[in-house]
N, C-alpha and C positions, 0 to 999 in steps of 0.2 A: 505492500498500499504506499502512496506517496500522499503526504502530509506537507503544507503547505502552512508558512505562518504571517500573517500580515498586519502593520504597524505598531502598535505599542505591545503585543504578542512576540513580533518576532525580534523585537528590541531584548526582549524580557529573558526569552529562551534562546535568544542568542543563535538562532539561523533562522533561514528563511523555508529551509523545508529539509524534509526526511525522508527515507527508505525505510520501512517496518516491515514485519511479518507480523499479522493479528496474530493475539495469543486466541485459542481456541472461543472461550469466555467472550470475549467483545466481539457483540453482535450489531449493536449500534452507534449513534454518533453518540449518545452519553455516554456508553460502556468504555467508549473510544477515550473522552475526555478524560474519564475516574482513572482509567487504567496510564495513562501520562502524569495526570497528576501524581499518580504514584511513583512515577519514576526520578523521583527529585525535588526539593526546594524550588529549583529553577522554574521547572513544568507547572509544581504548584502556584506556585506564585501567579505565574503569566495566565493561568486558568483559572483561577479563586475567584472571579465572576462568571461563574459559567454563564449565568442565567441573564447577563448581560451579551454575551458572544453570540456572534451569529456564525452558523456554518455552511459551506456549500458542497456539497455531493458533487462530483464529476462537472463541475461549474453549474450546479445546479442551487438554490438556495435553499435548505431546506430545516424540517426541524431537529430536535434531535432525538428524535426516536426512531427515526430514518436508519432503516438495516445498511448492514454495510458490510462489504468483502473485500479478501486482501488484493483484486483488480483495481480496486476503486482510488482516486484522487479526492482529498477532505482538505478543507481549506478551512481555517479558523481566522477571522478577524472581529475586532472593536466594531461597535456599532457607529454608523457614519454617522454626521449629522452637517448641516449645512448652513450657511447665514447669507 
């Protein structure tokens, strides 16, 4: 799976993308967030406000209950505001 991080999430994680093999128990975007947070303080801090994060699955906005698989691309980004 390819994971992309944008804006403040990218800055906190320290990189813009990574390739991972999904653990068998990670079935949804929410599961992925939980698993990433368990990887260490950097991820836990970057993804701490999960309820405000946005996710895209294969370049389509999705809710956190969306099903994922190893061949997917998931992107995380903070909410965007404009003025």
